[in-house]
N, C-alpha and C positions, 0 to 999 in steps of 0.2 A: 504493500500500500504506500509506504513512504517513497519507494522508488518511483511509482506512478506519479505521485504529487510532484516530486523533484523533476521528473522528466517533463511533465506538463508545464511547470514553471519555466524550465529551460527553453522549451519550445515557444512559449509565449514571448519571452525575451528575444530569442533568436529571430522569430518572425517580425517582431517590432523593429529590430535593428535592420533586418534585411529590407524592410519596407521604407527605411529612411526615417523612422520615428526616433525621436531623441528624448530620453528621460530628462525631466527638468525638476530639480529640487525646489520645493516651495520654501522660501525663506520667510522670516518674520515680517519683513517689509512687504513681501508679496501678499501674505495673508492680511495684513493691515490694509493694503491697497484695496483688496477685494471688499473688505468690510466697510471702508469709508466711502466707496464709490457712490456718487449721487450729488444732489443739489442741496445746498444749505442756504436758507435765508439768513443774511448776514447784517451785522452792524459793524461798520468800520469807523473808528474814531481817530480824529486828529486833534489832540488837546481835548477840549470839551465839546467839539463839534462832531455830531454823528452823521455818517453818510450811510444810508441804507443801500443794500446791494445783495448780490448772490455770489456764492463761492461754490465752484463745482470741482469734484475730484473724479478721476477715471483711472483706468489701467490701460497701458499700451500693450502692443502685441508681445513685448518681452516681459510683461508683468510689472513694469515700473509705474509708479504713481505719476499721474499728470494732473495739472490744475489750471483753471482759469477763474477769473472773477470779473465782476463789473460793480461799480458803485455809481450812485447818482449824486452829483454835486448839488449845492444849494440852488443854483440857477437852473437846475433840471438837466444839465449836461450829463450824459451817461459815459463813463470812462471804463473801457475794457482793459483788462490786464491779464498777465500770465504768471503762473507759479512754476518754478523749475528747481532742479537740483535738490530733490527731496532726500532727506536722510532721517533714519530713526535715531532718536536721542534719548529714548526711554520707553517704558511701557505706554502704548497708545499716544506717544509723543513724537512729533515730526518737526524738522527744521527745513526750511526751503528759502528760496529767493523770490521776491515779488518784483514785477516790473510793469510800469504803465507810463503814460505821457508825463506824469509828475515826477518820475524818478525810479530808483531801485533801492532795495534794502533786504533785510532779513525778516523772516516771519517764523515764529515758533508757536506751535499749536498743540494742545492736548485734547484728545477726544474722551468723552465719557465711555465707560465700559461697554455700553450698548451701541456706541457709535452714532447716537441720535443728535449729538451736538458737540461743539468744540469751543474752547476758550483759547485765545491766542494773544500774542503781543508782537507788534511789528515796529521796525525803526527804519529810518533812512540810512543809506550807506554813510558812514562817517559820523553818525550821531548815536549817542548813548540814550537819548530820550525815547522811551517806548510808549506805544499807544495800543489800546484794546482793539481786537478784531475777533468777533465771536460769531458763531453760526449755529443754526438749528435746522434739522431736516424737516 
């Protein structure tokens, strides 16, 4: 019986490799990416001024986290932006770069255990001053 199971497992792996299939180890970042994927209604602050917006996370074909956002300025102008260079920095915690017409900087965000929301802080490149950036699915 053990020999049949081992042979079957060997055969499945051999057929997969022969067909050009490649086994891909799922990492913690990949698992987190899958869990956070979706759209979050966001509040992005600059000082005491709140800008409503949307932050979206996805997963590319390689399993990496992708991100975009948009915020609405006080005059009604919608500002699109992108999030890049995602790294895990703790449990349910990511760091990335933000970029839009107003500049670039760092963004660190922590997701609730159920991934229904996040709380984050962002800053402009070269500045230590941090501002809130929060979102809820």
